[in-house]
C-alpha positions, 0 to 999 in steps of 0.5 A: 092806411098805407100798405106794406108795399109803400113801407117797403119802398120807403125802407129801400129809399131810406137805405139807398140814401143811407138815411138811417145812419143820421140817427142810427135808427133801423130803416123799418122804424124810420119807414113806419114813422114816416108812414104814420106821419102821413096817415096822421096828417091825412087825419088832421086835414080831414078834421080841418075840412070837417071843422070848416064844413067841407066834405072830408076826403078819403086820403087813401083813394086820393093817394092811390087813385092817380099816378104820382107826379114826378117833379124834376126840380122844385119850383122857384119861390116868388120873392 
């Protein structure tokens, strides 16, 4: 499960870009929704890996076990 510090950072990011104005939804609701999306996606990935016979990954250890990669610009799409 993603921790409260992550949710707080999401709330701050949502506020700094005024994302809550798009749907008139409070920042804490949006932040919790996004946290749940990430957790559910990790669960789905593990289910997929199990289905194909691969070892499931501990998403929390993977996420928090390394420094985040900062992407300056999205890579070019191949044509």
